[in-house]
N, C-alpha and C positions, 0 to 999 in steps of 0.2 A: 278221681274225677267227681265233680259235684253237680254236673248238669248233663242232660241227655246230649248225645252227639247230633249234629245236624250237617247236612250238605253245605259245603263252603267253610266249615270250621278249619282252622289252621292249627298245626301242632305248636308246641311251646317254642319260643325263639331259641335258637341255638347257634352260637358262633364258636369256632375252634381255631386256636392258633395264637401266635405263629407256629406252624408245624415245623418240626426239626428233623434232622437226620436221625437223631436218637429215636424219634417216634417210628421211623421206618425200620430201624434195627429191632426195636421192641416188637413191632408187628411181625417182622421176619422170624423172630424167635418163637412167637406164639403160633405162627402159621407153618413154620418149618420151611419157609420159602426164602432161601438165601441167594437168590439171583443177584449178582453183583451190580446190576443196573440200579439197584435200590440202596446200595450202601457204599459203593466204591466209585468215587468221583472220577478217577483216572479211567477206569473201565467204561463208565457211562459216557465220558467225553470221546473215547476212542470209538464208541458206537454211534457217535453223532449227536449226542445230547449235551446241553449246556452244563448239566450236573446230574446227580442222582434224582430220582423222582419217586413218588409214592406208588406202592403196589396198587393195582386197580381195586383189589378186594379190601385194602385198607380204606380207600375212599368210600367203597360201598358200605363198609362197616360203620362209617359215620352216619349214613342214612339209616341203617338198621338201629343204631343207638337212639336216634330220634324217635323211632317207632316204639321202642321199649319205654322211653320216658313218657310217651303219650298214652299208650295202651297197656303198659305193663308187660312183664315177661310171659313167655309161653302163649302169646296171642297171635303170632304170625302164622298165617295159613298159606301165604304165597308171597314171593318176593322176587322181583327181577329188576335188572339194571342195564343201562347202556352207558358205555364210557365215551365221553365226548372230548375231553381235554385232560392233560396231566395236572397233577398237584405237585408243586415244587417246594423244596425247603424254603421257609420264610412266608409261605402263603398263609393267609387267614381265610378260612372258609366258613360259609354259613349254610345251614340246612333249612330248606323250606318244605313243608308238608301240608297238603290240603286234602281234605276229605271230599271226594267227588261223587260217590254213589254208595248205595247200600244194596246188598244182595242177600238172599236167603239160601241157606244150605240146611235143609231139613228144618229143625226147630231153631237153628242158630242164625243170628244176623251178623253179616260180615260188612265191614267198612272198606271200600276201595279208596286207597290213598295214593296220590301222585306226589313224587318227591323230586327235589333238585338239590345238588351240591354246587354251590356257587363260589368261585374264587373271589378275592377282594376286588378284582378287576371287573366283576360282573359276568365273566365268562362262566358258562355252565360246564362243569367238569363231569358230572354224572347226573343222569336222570333215572328215575325208577318208578316202580309201581308196586304196591303191596296190598294184600288182602288180609285184613285184621279182624279177628273175632272180637265182636263188641263185648265189653265186660258184662258180667251178670248184673241184672237189675238196671241195665242201660239199654232199653229197647232200641235206642239209636235212631229211630226214624218213625215218621208217620207211615201208616200202611201204604199210602200212595207213593211214597218215596222209594220203597223197596222193590227190587226186580225179582 
């Protein structure tokens, strides 16, 4: 990071995809979640879906990856998401992140970031919010901007 953070800053542009069934299987292996809804088309169709679909936490991890790119590893102090729509094989998704406020926790400054995972259709698949520790040497805000 070469400049101080400011309210309204946006994270680096991020587009992922097309997402494949193999991505779902790799995630399942890493997470230990082998629910057949995410890798077995016949099973997913019998359950009323047009095909397999991404694990919710796979989609959330795409948001988390954006935060790591922007702030660096080990800076997350809070992270929550809300699932709005499924991510399907063949989707290309984009991540949007916007710094909306600063907060103090003792001597540390935290950046509150709002996040969205958007399908190529414009549909919002996941929304989220994170509290990120501002990097050392990055005061991140003028005093009047910090709560």
